[in-house]
N, C-alpha and C positions, 0 to 999 in steps of 0.2 A: 605783366603787371609783378608776378611771382617770381619771375627769375627763370621759370621752367623753360625747358629748350627741346623737348619731346615735341614734335609738332602734330604730331595726331591726337593729342589730348588739346591742343587749346584752339579756343573758338574766340570768337568775336562775339561780343555782348553789346547791345546798345546802352547805356547808363540809362535815357528816358527813352522808354519804346516809343517805336514809331507809332503805333495805333494811339498813343498818349500823348500826341503831341511833338515829340523825337523826329530827328530828322537822319537821312544816312549820310553821317559824316565823320570823317575820324575821330573828330573833337566830341563826338557824341558817342565814344565808343571805348572798350577796354578790350585787351588781349586776355583771354583768362583760361585758367583749366578747366575744366569741363564741369567738375564738381563745386569748385569756386564759383562758374558762372551758375548753377543753378541757386548757389545759397543768395547769390549778388540779387537774380531775379525774383526771388521768394524772400529777400530783405534781410536776411540773416546775417549779410556781410554786406558792408558798403566801403567806398572810398570818401573821405572829406574832401573839399573844396581846396585843401591845404597836400592834399595826395598821402593821406595817412590812413592806412587800412585798418578797419573796424570790425571785429567778430562782435555780434550780439550776444548777450547775458543769455539770450533766451535758445541759442544750441546747446549751452550745459543746462539750463532750467528744462528743456523739452525733449532732449536725447540724452543727457548724463554723459555728454563726451565733449570733443572739439577742441582738444589740446592742440592739436594741428592748426587750427585757424587762429587761435588766440596765441599761437608763437608768432603767426605771420604777422601782429598787430605792430604798427607804425613803420613795417616796411610795404614798399611799393618801387617799383622802375619803372620811372615816366621817361619819354623820349626826350634827348636834350633840346631838340628846339620847342619853342614855345607853340608852334604853330600846329605840331602833333601830340601837343598835350592835351588831355582831356579837361573841357570847359569847366570852369569852377563852377559856371550857373547849372548847369545840367548836373555835376556832381552834387550841388545844396538841393536841387529837386529832388533828386534821390534818397539824399539824406532826411528829406523833409514828409517823402510821399511812400517812401519803399521800408525805408531801415526799420527795424522791429527796436533798436536800440538796447 
């Protein structure tokens, strides 16, 4: 998603967690750097159904930093095949149920 190519730091992240009705399917997943994965799971960043990366204002408010994550806003790399792209319904779920805004 961020264009990172250093394999040891990349992790597969569920968009909608399996224990909350998510499925083990590539359309319910994102390949994220470890730090971005943690922030995604905790709701500090999200990806919109239109495949735009968004960082919550709460990173700045709670941690007084996060410039690097704000620099990623709007940028995302997705597979060219629609069948491999994140499902917009799963992304909408994350935006509505996890993202801290």
